[in-house]
N, C-alpha and C positions, 0 to 999 in steps of 0.2 A: 504493499500499499504506500503510495507516494505522499509526501507531505508538501503542501504548497509553500511557496516562499513567504507568504503572509503568516502562515502557521509557524514556520521556523522562527521568524522574528518574535512571534508571541511566545514560543517555547523558550527561546534563548534569552529573553529579557527578564530582568528581575522585576519586582513589584514597581509599578509606576506610581509616582505621587502627583497629586493635584497641585496646581499652581497655588501658592500661598500656604503650603503645608508647613507645619511647625518645624523649626530647626532641631527639635528634639528627636524627630524621626531619624533613625540611623541611615535611611536612604536619601536624606535631604540635609546634608551637613550645613552648619552655620556658614553663611557666605563669607564671613570674615576668616574662616578657618582655611588654611592652605592644605588641600588634599593632594594625594599622590596618584598619578594616572599613568597606565601603561597602555599603549596602542600597539597592537600586533597585526601585521599584514600576513595572511596565510596564502601561500601559493600552492594550490591543490593539484595533485597528480591525477585526480578524477574529476569528471564533470559534476558540478554541484547539484545538478538536476537528477543524477543517477541514484539508484537505490543504495549503492555503497555509500554515497555521501549522505543520504537521508539517514542511514543507520548511524554514521558518525555524528550527525547532529543530535540524534536521539541519545547517544552516549554522552555527548557534551551536556545536553539538557539534564540528564539524570545524574550521572557520576561526576561530571566535570563541575557542574554548579554545586553539587554537594561538597566537592573538595574546596572550592572557593569559600562557600558559606561557613565551613568549619574553621576558617582562619580568623584570628583576631584582627580587628580594624578593617575587615572587608566591607565595602559599601555596596558596589554594584558591578555587574558585568553585562555587556551588550555584544551581540555578534550580528554582523550584517553580511549579505552577499553583495560584493561590488561588481562582479562579472562572473561568467560561467566557471572560472577556476580560481577566483580570488575572494577571500573574506577579510573583513576588518573587525577585530575585536577590541573592545575598550574595557578595561577593568579599573575600578577606583578603589582606593584605600584611604583610610584616615591620615596615614603619614608613610613616608618612605621607609622608615625604620622597620615597620611591620609589614609593609607592602612588598618589599623585595623578598623576604623569606616566604611570605604567603604565596607569591607568584611562583617562586621556585617549587613549592610543593605542588601547585597545579601543573606546572611543567613536568614534574616527575610522573604525575598521573597521565598526562598527555603522552609522554614517552612510552608508558607501559600499555597504552591503548591504541591511539590513532595516529601517532607521529609518522609512521611510515607512509601515510597518505598525503603529507604536505611538508613544506619547508616554511619557516617562520622568520620574520624580521620584526624586531620589537624596538619601540621608542618609549622612553619613559621620562617623567619629570613632574615638577610641582605644578598644580593648577593655578593659573594666574587670573582667570576670569571664569566665573560660574554664575548660573542663574537658577 
């Protein structure tokens, strides 16, 4: 059974917050707080419309998000399809000190599960503007 691109976005995204949500919500940090962001470009060796890719997305949604959510200071994760063989993922953490080891634990999960299907290029840094 194939999953539509809209459903993948829905499955891969964490809880969305409404505009004006309280800064006490862990998914909506205080705008004065500098959070840590990691953006990863995935170049896939399979077509992202294929059943093989759909299964990888299911694994990310189930096991991958569980790996993220179990880490201290984790805020959110988003995954989008940019073209037929490219994804862009964004993970946000409360701070770099906890974000780097948390991201490494996710990368360990990825290596043990779907890493053979893609290559990754990651950029990271402090958030300077947020809404």
